Every structure is written in C-alpha cells, then in structure tokens.
Biopython code that builds the backbone (N, CA, C, O; Angstrom):
import numpy as np
from Bio.PDB.StructureBuilder import StructureBuilder

atoms = [
    (1, "MET", "N", (-0.501, -10.926, 9.191)),
    (1, "MET", "CA", (1.006, -11.809, 9.111)),
    (1, "MET", "C", (2.153, -11.332, 8.383)),
    (1, "MET", "O", (1.947, -10.855, 7.268)),
    (2, "LYS", "N", (3.105, -11.373, 8.746)),
    (2, "LYS", "CA", (4.085, -10.539, 7.854)),
    (2, "LYS", "C", (4.783, -11.708, 6.832)),
    (2, "LYS", "O", (4.703, -12.901, 7.125)),
    (3, "THR", "N", (5.413, -11.283, 5.713)),
    (3, "THR", "CA", (5.787, -12.060, 4.869)),
    (3, "THR", "C", (7.611, -12.474, 5.145)),
    (3, "THR", "O", (8.252, -11.465, 5.441)),
    (4, "PRO", "N", (8.205, -13.390, 5.099)),
    (4, "PRO", "CA", (9.551, -13.426, 5.325)),
    (4, "PRO", "C", (10.292, -11.824, 5.146)),
    (4, "PRO", "O", (10.859, -11.156, 6.012)),
    (5, "ARG", "N", (10.066, -11.523, 3.781)),
    (5, "ARG", "CA", (10.618, -10.158, 3.366)),
    (5, "ARG", "C", (10.645, -9.287, 4.337)),
    (5, "ARG", "O", (11.690, -8.738, 4.684)),
    (6, "GLN", "N", (9.188, -9.004, 5.032)),
    (6, "GLN", "CA", (9.063, -8.090, 5.659)),
    (6, "GLN", "C", (9.434, -8.252, 7.184)),
    (6, "GLN", "O", (9.166, -7.280, 7.889)),
    (7, "LEU", "N", (10.074, -9.459, 7.850)),
    (7, "LEU", "CA", (10.396, -9.963, 8.917)),
    (7, "LEU", "C", (11.780, -9.084, 9.162)),
    (7, "LEU", "O", (11.977, -8.398, 10.165)),
    (8, "LYS", "N", (12.602, -9.220, 8.175)),
    (8, "LYS", "CA", (14.150, -9.184, 7.551)),
    (8, "LYS", "C", (14.419, -7.872, 6.981)),
    (8, "LYS", "O", (15.414, -7.626, 6.300)),
    (9, "ARG", "N", (13.383, -6.925, 7.316)),
    (9, "ARG", "CA", (14.151, -5.701, 6.391)),
    (9, "ARG", "C", (15.272, -5.425, 6.799)),
    (9, "ARG", "O", (15.672, -5.775, 7.909)),
    (10, "ALA", "N", (16.029, -4.683, 5.883)),
    (10, "ALA", "CA", (17.547, -4.003, 6.259)),
    (10, "ALA", "C", (17.285, -2.396, 6.455)),
    (10, "ALA", "O", (18.057, -1.761, 7.173)),
    (11, "ASN", "N", (16.230, -1.775, 5.833)),
    (11, "ASN", "CA", (16.267, -0.734, 6.122)),
    (11, "ASN", "C", (15.016, -0.041, 6.111)),
    (11, "ASN", "O", (14.202, -0.888, 5.741)),
    (12, "LEU", "N", (14.211, 1.416, 6.388)),
    (12, "LEU", "CA", (13.051, 1.597, 6.636)),
    (12, "LEU", "C", (12.678, 2.523, 5.332)),
    (12, "LEU", "O", (11.546, 2.928, 5.070)),
    (13, "VAL", "N", (13.624, 2.721, 4.727)),
    (13, "VAL", "CA", (13.474, 3.795, 3.636)),
    (13, "VAL", "C", (13.633, 3.283, 2.184)),
    (13, "VAL", "O", (13.703, 4.139, 1.302)),
    (14, "GLY", "N", (13.690, 2.104, 1.880)),
    (14, "GLY", "CA", (13.822, 1.741, 0.407)),
    (14, "GLY", "C", (12.712, 2.029, -0.229)),
    (14, "GLY", "O", (12.734, 2.576, -1.332)),
    (15, "THR", "N", (11.455, 1.652, 0.472)),
    (15, "THR", "CA", (10.123, 1.461, -0.437)),
    (15, "THR", "C", (10.187, 2.448, -0.801)),
    (15, "THR", "O", (10.296, 2.462, -2.027)),
    (16, "ARG", "N", (10.173, 3.869, -0.129)),
    (16, "ARG", "CA", (9.961, 5.129, -0.251)),
    (16, "ARG", "C", (10.662, 5.999, -1.460)),
    (16, "ARG", "O", (10.319, 6.932, -2.186)),
    (17, "ILE", "N", (12.011, 5.058, -1.248)),
    (17, "ILE", "CA", (13.409, 5.990, -2.183)),
    (17, "ILE", "C", (12.383, 5.467, -3.670)),
    (17, "ILE", "O", (12.007, 6.234, -4.557)),
    (18, "ARG", "N", (12.094, 3.924, -3.588)),
    (18, "ARG", "CA", (11.719, 3.200, -5.140)),
    (18, "ARG", "C", (10.657, 4.250, -5.497)),
    (18, "ARG", "O", (10.774, 4.757, -6.612)),
    (19, "LEU", "N", (9.594, 4.672, -4.685)),
    (19, "LEU", "CA", (8.457, 5.313, -5.013)),
    (19, "LEU", "C", (8.897, 6.547, -5.641)),
    (19, "LEU", "O", (8.561, 6.871, -6.780)),
    (20, "LEU", "N", (9.883, 7.442, -4.651)),
    (20, "LEU", "CA", (10.084, 8.714, -5.267)),
    (20, "LEU", "C", (10.885, 8.487, -6.329)),
    (20, "LEU", "O", (10.770, 9.425, -7.117)),
    (21, "ARG", "N", (11.540, 7.782, -6.658)),
    (21, "ARG", "CA", (12.400, 7.470, -7.853)),
    (21, "ARG", "C", (11.726, 7.203, -9.177)),
    (21, "ARG", "O", (12.161, 7.551, -10.275)),
    (22, "GLU", "N", (10.532, 6.498, -8.920)),
    (22, "GLU", "CA", (9.617, 5.966, -10.163)),
    (22, "GLU", "C", (8.793, 7.469, -10.216)),
    (22, "GLU", "O", (8.414, 7.708, -11.362)),
    (23, "LEU", "N", (8.549, 8.195, -9.539)),
    (23, "LEU", "CA", (7.586, 9.434, -9.751)),
    (23, "LEU", "C", (8.464, 10.241, -10.508)),
    (23, "LEU", "O", (7.852, 11.008, -11.251)),
    (24, "ARG", "N", (9.665, 10.323, -10.566)),
    (24, "ARG", "CA", (10.739, 11.348, -11.451)),
    (24, "ARG", "C", (10.942, 10.982, -12.882)),
    (24, "ARG", "O", (11.378, 11.677, -13.800)),
    (25, "GLY", "N", (10.362, 9.218, -12.878)),
    (25, "GLY", "CA", (10.946, 8.639, -13.950)),
    (25, "GLY", "C", (12.061, 8.568, -14.307)),
    (25, "GLY", "O", (12.419, 8.938, -15.425)),
    (26, "TRP", "N", (13.010, 7.967, -13.232)),
    (26, "TRP", "CA", (14.469, 7.813, -13.092)),
    (26, "TRP", "C", (14.262, 6.244, -13.136)),
    (26, "TRP", "O", (13.292, 5.628, -12.695)),
    (27, "THR", "N", (15.613, 5.625, -13.891)),
    (27, "THR", "CA", (15.828, 4.191, -13.659)),
    (27, "THR", "C", (16.769, 3.964, -12.331)),
    (27, "THR", "O", (17.231, 4.979, -11.810)),
    (28, "GLN", "N", (16.979, 3.094, -11.942)),
    (28, "GLN", "CA", (18.056, 2.645, -10.955)),
    (28, "GLN", "C", (19.152, 2.929, -11.376)),
    (28, "GLN", "O", (20.012, 3.112, -10.515)),
    (29, "HIS", "N", (19.500, 3.056, -12.634)),
    (29, "HIS", "CA", (21.288, 3.191, -13.112)),
    (29, "HIS", "C", (21.054, 4.799, -13.324)),
    (29, "HIS", "O", (22.085, 5.460, -13.203)),
    (30, "GLY", "N", (19.979, 5.458, -13.592)),
    (30, "GLY", "CA", (20.298, 6.960, -13.587)),
    (30, "GLY", "C", (20.179, 7.643, -12.307)),
    (30, "GLY", "O", (20.820, 8.660, -12.039)),
    (31, "PHE", "N", (19.296, 7.040, -11.461)),
    (31, "PHE", "CA", (19.406, 7.550, -10.062)),
    (31, "PHE", "C", (20.525, 7.258, -9.798)),
    (31, "PHE", "O", (21.255, 8.241, -9.668)),
    (32, "ALA", "N", (21.089, 6.114, -9.628)),
    (32, "ALA", "CA", (22.660, 6.076, -8.993)),
    (32, "ALA", "C", (23.763, 6.800, -9.773)),
    (32, "ALA", "O", (24.885, 6.709, -9.276)),
    (33, "LYS", "N", (23.623, 7.614, -11.087)),
    (33, "LYS", "CA", (24.359, 8.381, -11.940)),
    (33, "LYS", "C", (24.318, 9.583, -11.049)),
    (33, "LYS", "O", (25.320, 10.052, -10.509)),
    (34, "LYS", "N", (22.431, 10.320, -10.855)),
    (34, "LYS", "CA", (22.877, 11.377, -10.455)),
    (34, "LYS", "C", (23.355, 11.167, -8.763)),
    (34, "LYS", "O", (23.643, 12.272, -8.304)),
    (35, "LEU", "N", (23.477, 10.297, -7.956)),
    (35, "LEU", "CA", (23.785, 10.241, -6.981)),
    (35, "LEU", "C", (25.302, 10.411, -6.782)),
    (35, "LEU", "O", (25.907, 11.149, -6.003)),
    (36, "ARG", "N", (25.781, 9.482, -7.746)),
    (36, "ARG", "CA", (27.468, 9.369, -7.940)),
    (36, "ARG", "C", (27.957, 11.329, -8.311)),
    (36, "ARG", "O", (28.890, 11.914, -7.762)),
    (37, "ALA", "N", (27.062, 11.900, -9.287)),
    (37, "ALA", "CA", (27.267, 13.178, -9.698)),
    (37, "ALA", "C", (27.317, 14.037, -8.116)),
    (37, "ALA", "O", (28.223, 14.830, -7.862)),
    (38, "ALA", "N", (26.571, 13.829, -7.467)),
    (38, "ALA", "CA", (26.609, 14.415, -5.975)),
    (38, "ALA", "C", (27.335, 14.338, -4.992)),
    (38, "ALA", "O", (27.173, 14.928, -3.924)),
    (39, "GLY", "N", (28.360, 13.458, -5.340)),
    (39, "GLY", "CA", (29.299, 13.079, -4.349)),
    (39, "GLY", "C", (29.164, 11.592, -3.370)),
    (39, "GLY", "O", (29.783, 11.331, -2.339)),
    (40, "GLN", "N", (28.179, 10.786, -4.058)),
    (40, "GLN", "CA", (27.991, 9.533, -3.458)),
    (40, "GLN", "C", (28.386, 8.374, -4.130)),
    (40, "GLN", "O", (27.838, 8.099, -5.198)),
    (41, "PRO", "N", (29.355, 7.571, -3.611)),
    (41, "PRO", "CA", (29.746, 6.309, -4.622)),
    (41, "PRO", "C", (28.878, 5.400, -4.446)),
    (41, "PRO", "O", (28.952, 4.685, -3.447)),
    (42, "VAL", "N", (27.704, 5.209, -5.538)),
    (42, "VAL", "CA", (26.713, 4.388, -5.359)),
    (42, "VAL", "C", (26.508, 3.677, -6.744)),
    (42, "VAL", "O", (26.332, 4.269, -7.808)),
    (43, "SER", "N", (26.555, 2.356, -6.573)),
    (43, "SER", "CA", (26.010, 1.646, -7.900)),
    (43, "SER", "C", (24.425, 1.517, -8.345)),
    (43, "SER", "O", (23.520, 2.023, -7.682)),
    (44, "ARG", "N", (24.251, 0.901, -9.345)),
    (44, "ARG", "CA", (22.575, 0.393, -9.275)),
    (44, "ARG", "C", (22.451, -0.550, -8.701)),
    (44, "ARG", "O", (21.422, -0.590, -8.026)),
    (45, "ASP", "N", (23.448, -1.885, -8.637)),
    (45, "ASP", "CA", (22.884, -2.628, -7.640)),
    (45, "ASP", "C", (22.888, -2.397, -6.163)),
    (45, "ASP", "O", (22.405, -3.205, -5.370)),
    (46, "MET", "N", (23.522, -1.125, -5.776)),
    (46, "MET", "CA", (23.320, -0.875, -4.253)),
    (46, "MET", "C", (21.440, -0.383, -4.343)),
    (46, "MET", "O", (20.532, -0.807, -3.628)),
    (47, "VAL", "N", (21.374, 0.444, -5.276)),
    (47, "VAL", "CA", (20.306, 1.075, -5.518)),
    (47, "VAL", "C", (19.226, 0.062, -5.468)),
    (47, "VAL", "O", (18.176, 0.332, -4.886)),
    (48, "ALA", "N", (19.429, -1.182, -6.088)),
    (48, "ALA", "CA", (18.482, -2.233, -6.197)),
    (48, "ALA", "C", (18.265, -2.906, -4.723)),
    (48, "ALA", "O", (17.139, -3.245, -4.356)),
    (49, "ARG", "N", (19.080, -3.026, -4.150)),
    (49, "ARG", "CA", (19.212, -3.772, -2.739)),
    (49, "ARG", "C", (18.562, -2.836, -1.956)),
    (49, "ARG", "O", (17.546, -3.301, -1.440)),
    (50, "TRP", "N", (18.827, -1.493, -1.642)),
    (50, "TRP", "CA", (18.130, -0.582, -1.079)),
    (50, "TRP", "C", (16.778, -0.493, -0.835)),
    (50, "TRP", "O", (16.235, -0.536, 0.269)),
    (51, "GLU", "N", (15.903, -0.281, -2.647)),
    (51, "GLU", "CA", (15.083, -0.617, -2.571)),
    (51, "GLU", "C", (14.086, -1.710, -2.275)),
    (51, "GLU", "O", (12.971, -1.604, -1.766)),
    (52, "LEU", "N", (14.755, -2.837, -2.724)),
    (52, "LEU", "CA", (14.413, -4.116, -2.115)),
    (52, "LEU", "C", (14.309, -4.367, -0.474)),
    (52, "LEU", "O", (13.736, -5.239, 0.179)),
    (53, "CYS", "N", (15.060, -3.301, -0.123)),
    (53, "CYS", "CA", (15.199, -3.304, 1.739)),
    (53, "CYS", "C", (15.931, -4.790, 2.170)),
    (53, "CYS", "O", (15.707, -5.515, 3.139)),
    (54, "GLU", "N", (16.910, -4.938, 1.028)),
    (54, "GLU", "CA", (17.942, -6.214, 1.323)),
    (54, "GLU", "C", (19.229, -5.733, 1.977)),
    (54, "GLU", "O", (19.971, -6.347, 2.743)),
    (55, "SER", "N", (19.330, -4.429, 1.476)),
    (55, "SER", "CA", (20.879, -3.944, 2.165)),
    (55, "SER", "C", (20.302, -2.479, 2.997)),
    (55, "SER", "O", (19.357, -1.747, 2.704)),
    (56, "ALA", "N", (21.345, -2.396, 4.205)),
    (56, "ALA", "CA", (21.018, -0.949, 5.128)),
    (56, "ALA", "C", (21.471, -0.049, 4.227)),
    (56, "ALA", "O", (22.105, -0.356, 3.219)),
    (57, "ILE", "N", (21.125, 1.229, 4.596)),
    (57, "ILE", "CA", (21.678, 2.324, 4.108)),
    (57, "ILE", "C", (21.951, 3.235, 5.287)),
    (57, "ILE", "O", (21.127, 3.821, 5.989)),
    (58, "ASN", "N", (23.648, 3.235, 5.384)),
    (58, "ASN", "CA", (23.913, 4.261, 6.069)),
    (58, "ASN", "C", (23.787, 5.836, 6.455)),
    (58, "ASN", "O", (24.178, 6.768, 5.751)),
    (59, "ASP", "N", (23.150, 5.931, 7.742)),
    (59, "ASP", "CA", (22.565, 7.086, 7.587)),
    (59, "ASP", "C", (22.885, 8.378, 7.081)),
    (59, "ASP", "O", (22.088, 9.237, 6.706)),
    (60, "THR", "N", (24.427, 8.447, 7.114)),
    (60, "THR", "CA", (25.376, 9.202, 6.135)),
    (60, "THR", "C", (24.763, 9.548, 4.778)),
    (60, "THR", "O", (24.614, 10.680, 4.317)),
    (61, "ARG", "N", (24.472, 8.516, 4.283)),
    (61, "ARG", "CA", (23.717, 8.725, 2.700)),
    (61, "ARG", "C", (22.664, 9.347, 2.618)),
    (61, "ARG", "O", (22.544, 9.954, 1.553)),
    (62, "LEU", "N", (21.441, 9.490, 3.665)),
    (62, "LEU", "CA", (20.190, 10.169, 3.641)),
    (62, "LEU", "C", (20.505, 11.521, 3.412)),
    (62, "LEU", "O", (19.589, 12.006, 2.749)),
    (63, "PRO", "N", (21.320, 12.301, 3.639)),
    (63, "PRO", "CA", (21.553, 13.645, 3.045)),
    (63, "PRO", "C", (21.381, 13.698, 1.605)),
    (63, "PRO", "O", (20.406, 14.062, 0.948)),
    (64, "GLY", "N", (22.563, 13.248, 1.227)),
    (64, "GLY", "CA", (23.057, 13.143, -0.375)),
    (64, "GLY", "C", (21.677, 12.280, -1.291)),
    (64, "GLY", "O", (21.386, 12.615, -2.439)),
    (65, "ILE", "N", (20.974, 11.196, -0.569)),
    (65, "ILE", "CA", (19.731, 10.992, -1.320)),
    (65, "ILE", "C", (19.054, 11.959, -1.339)),
    (65, "ILE", "O", (18.912, 12.503, -2.434)),
    (66, "SER", "N", (18.427, 12.501, -0.234)),
    (66, "SER", "CA", (17.028, 13.157, 0.066)),
    (66, "SER", "C", (17.630, 14.494, -1.005)),
    (66, "SER", "O", (16.706, 14.940, -1.686)),
    (67, "THR", "N", (18.633, 15.008, -1.195)),
    (67, "THR", "CA", (18.739, 16.173, -2.105)),
    (67, "THR", "C", (18.600, 15.579, -3.518)),
    (67, "THR", "O", (17.713, 16.001, -4.259)),
    (68, "VAL", "N", (19.261, 14.825, -3.829)),
    (68, "VAL", "CA", (18.547, 14.347, -5.237)),
    (68, "VAL", "C", (17.513, 13.972, -5.586)),
    (68, "VAL", "O", (17.161, 13.942, -6.766)),
    (69, "LEU", "N", (16.747, 13.572, -4.505)),
    (69, "LEU", "CA", (15.318, 13.181, -4.835)),
    (69, "LEU", "C", (14.706, 14.543, -4.850)),
    (69, "LEU", "O", (13.721, 14.734, -5.563)),
    (70, "ARG", "N", (15.267, 15.621, -4.036)),
    (70, "ARG", "CA", (14.319, 17.026, -4.064)),
    (70, "ARG", "C", (13.177, 16.763, -2.632)),
    (70, "ARG", "O", (12.057, 17.274, -2.600)),
    (71, "VAL", "N", (13.797, 15.781, -1.400)),
    (71, "VAL", "CA", (12.529, 16.065, -0.592)),
    (71, "VAL", "C", (13.537, 15.893, 0.652)),
    (71, "VAL", "O", (14.738, 15.638, 0.568)),
    (72, "SER", "N", (12.775, 16.091, 1.839)),
    (72, "SER", "CA", (13.465, 16.293, 2.995)),
    (72, "SER", "C", (13.840, 14.816, 3.558)),
    (72, "SER", "O", (13.180, 13.841, 3.197)),
    (73, "ILE", "N", (14.643, 14.728, 4.220)),
    (73, "ILE", "CA", (15.297, 13.387, 4.926)),
    (73, "ILE", "C", (13.861, 12.699, 5.520)),
    (73, "ILE", "O", (13.595, 11.540, 5.203)),
    (74, "VAL", "N", (13.058, 13.387, 6.297)),
    (74, "VAL", "CA", (11.976, 13.033, 6.965)),
    (74, "VAL", "C", (10.869, 12.331, 5.569)),
    (74, "VAL", "O", (10.352, 11.239, 5.806)),
    (75, "ASP", "N", (10.655, 12.815, 4.582)),
    (75, "ASP", "CA", (10.051, 12.002, 3.718)),
    (75, "ASP", "C", (10.600, 11.050, 3.023)),
    (75, "ASP", "O", (10.029, 10.499, 2.082)),
    (76, "LEU", "N", (11.891, 10.739, 3.472)),
    (76, "LEU", "CA", (12.425, 9.334, 2.872)),
    (76, "LEU", "C", (11.551, 8.121, 3.771)),
    (76, "LEU", "O", (11.332, 7.059, 3.189)),
    (77, "PHE", "N", (11.190, 8.254, 4.817)),
    (77, "PHE", "CA", (10.677, 7.349, 5.799)),
    (77, "PHE", "C", (9.032, 7.195, 5.511)),
    (77, "PHE", "O", (8.309, 8.173, 5.321)),
    (78, "PRO", "N", (8.661, 6.107, 5.510)),
    (78, "PRO", "CA", (7.244, 5.758, 5.219)),
    (78, "PRO", "C", (6.471, 6.698, 6.377)),
    (78, "PRO", "O", (7.022, 6.897, 7.460)),
    (79, "PRO", "N", (5.044, 7.308, 6.038)),
    (79, "PRO", "CA", (4.391, 7.764, 6.885)),
    (79, "PRO", "C", (4.115, 7.037, 8.108)),
    (79, "PRO", "O", (4.162, 7.762, 9.102)),
    (80, "LYS", "N", (3.933, 6.223, 8.258)),
    (80, "LYS", "CA", (3.756, 5.586, 9.518)),
    (80, "LYS", "C", (5.121, 5.294, 10.802)),
    (80, "LYS", "O", (4.935, 4.879, 11.946)),
    (81, "GLN", "N", (6.434, 5.654, 10.179)),
    (81, "GLN", "CA", (7.330, 5.795, 10.965)),
    (81, "GLN", "C", (7.740, 7.317, 11.337)),
    (81, "GLN", "O", (8.686, 7.655, 12.048)),
    (82, "ARG", "N", (6.925, 8.044, 10.771)),
    (82, "ARG", "CA", (7.584, 9.400, 10.934)),
    (82, "ARG", "C", (6.989, 9.612, 12.282)),
    (82, "ARG", "O", (6.023, 8.922, 12.606)),
    (83, "GLY", "N", (7.487, 10.527, 13.122)),
    (83, "GLY", "CA", (7.194, 11.272, 14.300)),
    (83, "GLY", "C", (7.434, 10.010, 15.341)),
    (83, "GLY", "O", (6.810, 10.006, 16.402)),
    (84, "ARG", "N", (8.278, 9.022, 15.042)),
    (84, "ARG", "CA", (8.527, 8.151, 16.276)),
    (84, "ARG", "C", (9.912, 8.387, 16.910)),
    (84, "ARG", "O", (10.347, 7.724, 17.852)),
    (85, "ALA", "N", (10.688, 9.593, 16.182)),
    (85, "ALA", "CA", (11.972, 9.635, 16.853)),
    (85, "ALA", "C", (11.349, 10.377, 18.163)),
    (85, "ALA", "O", (10.301, 10.982, 18.391)),
    (86, "ARG", "N", (12.773, 9.956, 19.080)),
    (86, "ARG", "CA", (12.066, 10.790, 20.393)),
    (86, "ARG", "C", (13.765, 11.632, 20.911)),
    (86, "ARG", "O", (14.867, 11.151, 20.646)),
    (87, "THR", "N", (13.574, 12.670, 21.517)),
    (87, "THR", "CA", (14.117, 13.513, 21.980)),
    (87, "THR", "C", (14.758, 13.410, 23.204)),
    (87, "THR", "O", (13.912, 13.191, 24.071)),
    (88, "PHE", "N", (15.771, 13.464, 23.614)),
    (88, "PHE", "CA", (16.112, 12.833, 25.078)),
    (88, "PHE", "C", (16.601, 14.207, 25.529)),
    (88, "PHE", "O", (17.027, 14.365, 26.673)),
]
sb = StructureBuilder()
sb.init_structure("model")
sb.init_model(0)
sb.init_chain("A")
sb.init_seg("    ")
for serial, (resi, resn, name, xyz) in enumerate(atoms, 1):
    if name == "N":
        sb.init_residue(resn, " ", resi, " ")
    sb.init_atom(name, np.array(xyz, "f"), 0.0, 1.0, " ", f" {name:<3s}", serial, name[0])
structure = sb.get_structure()
C-alpha cells in the first residue's frame, strides 16, 4: 500500500537527485550554488522540494542537473522507471 506522499509525487527524479547529491557530500545549499553557477536559477528551497518530490522539475532543467551531478539524464530516474520510454 502506498503512503499519501507516494500517491502524489510531483516528480520521478527527486529521490535520485538526493541520493546522488549526498553521495558527493554536497549540501542542498551547495548543490543549488553549483546549479546557479551552471546557469540554472535554483534556490536551496527548490532543491529540497524536488528531493521530497513535492515540486515538479521542468524537463528543461534535467540537462543542467545531470551535468552538475556528472551523470546521464537517464541516471536521474529510478532504475524501475528506466527503459519505459517509448518511441513512436
């Protein structure tokens, strides 16, 4: 059974962003600062809401986030969500 938080997730990548950020030893403030230096206007509060899956992340931000974290965009998604994209 899903918890209320899982039922209303605003994004799919927040949990992975948090994991990748923490693996690098970065604070939310430090990560936001790195994103701003890379041209992404982001605050620490935005990072916190993303990581809690309380706020949607515009897809145009994913390349900048993945570049700062030094991973591919695909790596931002949970493993069970990878490969679900379909081509038409």
